C-alpha positions in Angstrom: 3.3 5.8 -5.4 -0.3 5.2 -6.5 -2.5 8.1 -7.4 -5.4 8.8 -5.0 -8.5 10.1 -6.8 -9.2 13.8 -6.9 -12.8 13.3 -5.6 -11.4 13.3 -2.1 -10.6 16.3 0.0 -6.9 17.0 0.8 -7.3 15.5 4.3 -9.1 12.5 3.0 -6.5 11.9 0.3 -3.8 12.2 2.9 -5.8 9.8 5.2 -5.9 7.2 2.5 -2.1 7.5 1.9 -1.4 7.3 5.6 -3.8 4.5 6.3 -2.2 2.3 3.7 1.1 2.6 5.5 0.1 0.9 8.7 -3.7 0.2 8.5 -4.3 2.2 11.7 -7.2 4.6 11.1 -6.6 6.7 14.3 -2.9 7.3 13.6 -3.7 7.9 9.9 -6.2 10.5 10.8 -3.7 12.2 13.1 -1.0 12.2 10.4 -3.6 13.5 7.9 -4.2 16.5 10.0 -7.3 15.6 11.9 -7.5 16.7 15.6 -6.0 14.2 18.1 -9.2 14.4 20.1 -11.4 13.3 17.2 -8.9 11.2 15.3 -10.5 7.9 16.4 -14.0 8.9 15.3 -12.7 10.6 12.1 -10.7 7.5 11.2 -13.7 5.3 11.6 -15.9 7.7 9.7 -13.5 7.8 6.9 -13.4 4.1 6.6 -17.2 3.9 6.3 -17.3 6.3 3.3 -17.6 4.4 0.0 -15.3 6.7 -2.0 -12.6 6.5 0.6 -13.0 2.7 0.9 -12.6 2.5 -2.9 -9.5 4.7 -2.9 -8.0 2.4 -0.2 -8.8 -0.7 -2.2 -7.3 0.8 -5.3 -4.2 1.8 -3.5 -3.8 -1.7 -2.0 -4.4 -3.4 -5.3 -1.7 -1.4 -7.0 0.7 -2.1 -4.2 -0.1 -5.8 -4.4 0.5 -5.9 -8.1 3.9 -4.3 -7.5 4.7 -6.9 -4.8 3.5 -9.7 -7.1 5.8 -8.6 -9.9 8.7 -8.4 -7.5 8.1 -11.9 -6.2 7.7 -13.2 -9.7 11.1 -11.7 -10.6 12.7 -13.2 -7.5 11.2 -16.6 -8.3 12.5 -16.4 -11.9 16.0 -15.5 -10.7 16.1 -18.3 -8.1 14.9 -20.7 -10.7 17.7 -19.7 -13.1 20.3 -20.1 -10.3 18.9 -23.5 -9.2 19.0 -25.0 -12.7 22.2 -23.3 -13.9 25.0 -25.6 -15.0 27.7 -25.6 -12.5 31.2 -24.7 -13.8 33.7 -27.6 -13.5 36.8 -27.0 -11.4 38.8 -26.2 -14.5 36.9 -22.9 -15.0 
Protein backbone atom coordinates (compact mmCIF):
# COMPACT_ATOMS: atom_id res chain seq x y z
CA UNK A 1 0.00 0.00 0.00
CA UNK A 2 1.57 3.32 -1.05
CA UNK A 3 2.45 5.85 1.61
CA UNK A 4 0.39 9.04 1.65
CA UNK A 5 2.44 12.15 2.59
CA UNK A 6 2.23 13.38 6.18
CA UNK A 7 1.41 16.93 5.04
CA UNK A 8 -2.24 15.94 4.77
CA UNK A 9 -4.71 15.88 7.62
CA UNK A 10 -5.97 12.48 8.72
CA UNK A 11 -9.23 13.01 6.83
CA UNK A 12 -7.41 14.14 3.70
CA UNK A 13 -5.05 11.17 3.90
CA UNK A 14 -8.01 8.82 4.23
CA UNK A 15 -9.78 10.63 1.37
CA UNK A 16 -6.79 9.99 -0.91
CA UNK A 17 -6.73 6.30 -0.01
CA UNK A 18 -10.48 5.94 -0.50
CA UNK A 19 -10.57 7.98 -3.70
CA UNK A 20 -7.95 5.77 -5.29
CA UNK A 21 -10.16 2.72 -4.71
CA UNK A 22 -13.05 3.79 -6.95
CA UNK A 23 -12.33 7.36 -8.17
CA UNK A 24 -15.61 8.60 -6.67
CA UNK A 25 -14.95 11.80 -4.69
CA UNK A 26 -18.33 11.85 -2.93
CA UNK A 27 -18.11 8.27 -1.68
CA UNK A 28 -14.45 8.71 -0.78
CA UNK A 29 -15.35 11.76 1.31
CA UNK A 30 -18.07 9.83 3.14
CA UNK A 31 -15.74 6.90 3.83
CA UNK A 32 -13.05 9.33 4.98
CA UNK A 33 -15.37 10.70 7.64
CA UNK A 34 -16.83 13.82 6.06
CA UNK A 35 -20.51 14.52 6.60
CA UNK A 36 -22.89 12.90 4.11
CA UNK A 37 -24.52 16.30 3.65
CA UNK A 38 -21.29 17.97 2.58
CA UNK A 39 -19.49 14.98 1.04
CA UNK A 40 -20.04 16.10 -2.56
CA UNK A 41 -18.63 19.55 -1.88
CA UNK A 42 -15.80 18.26 0.30
CA UNK A 43 -14.85 15.69 -2.33
CA UNK A 44 -14.73 18.36 -5.02
CA UNK A 45 -12.82 20.74 -2.73
CA UNK A 46 -10.27 18.04 -1.92
CA UNK A 47 -9.71 17.29 -5.60
CA UNK A 48 -8.91 20.96 -6.29
CA UNK A 49 -6.18 21.21 -3.63
CA UNK A 50 -2.69 20.82 -5.13
CA UNK A 51 -1.22 18.76 -2.28
CA UNK A 52 -4.13 16.32 -2.42
CA UNK A 53 -3.92 16.09 -6.22
CA UNK A 54 -0.20 15.36 -5.86
CA UNK A 55 -0.85 12.63 -3.28
CA UNK A 56 -3.45 11.03 -5.57
CA UNK A 57 -1.07 11.19 -8.56
CA UNK A 58 1.69 9.60 -6.48
CA UNK A 59 -0.64 6.85 -5.26
CA UNK A 60 -1.78 6.10 -8.82
CA UNK A 61 1.77 6.11 -10.19
CA UNK A 62 2.88 3.59 -7.57
CA UNK A 63 -0.12 1.41 -8.30
CA UNK A 64 0.52 1.60 -12.04
CA UNK A 65 4.15 0.56 -11.59
CA UNK A 66 3.05 -2.50 -9.60
CA UNK A 67 0.55 -3.42 -12.31
CA UNK A 68 3.18 -2.95 -15.01
CA UNK A 69 5.54 -5.27 -13.18
CA UNK A 70 2.81 -7.85 -12.87
CA UNK A 71 1.94 -7.62 -16.56
CA UNK A 72 5.60 -7.91 -17.49
CA UNK A 73 5.93 -11.04 -15.36
CA UNK A 74 2.82 -12.56 -16.96
CA UNK A 75 4.14 -11.72 -20.42
CA UNK A 76 7.49 -13.32 -19.67
CA UNK A 77 5.89 -16.51 -18.36
CA UNK A 78 3.56 -16.79 -21.37
CA UNK A 79 6.51 -16.26 -23.67
CA UNK A 80 8.40 -19.08 -21.96
CA UNK A 81 5.40 -21.38 -22.33
CA UNK A 82 4.84 -20.45 -25.96
CA UNK A 83 8.40 -21.16 -26.98
CA UNK A 84 9.08 -24.12 -24.71
CA UNK A 85 9.97 -27.35 -26.42
CA UNK A 86 7.21 -29.83 -26.35
CA UNK A 87 8.01 -33.15 -24.78
CA UNK A 88 7.71 -36.08 -27.24
CA UNK A 89 5.14 -38.80 -26.50
CA UNK A 90 7.87 -40.98 -25.01
CA UNK A 91 8.31 -38.63 -21.98
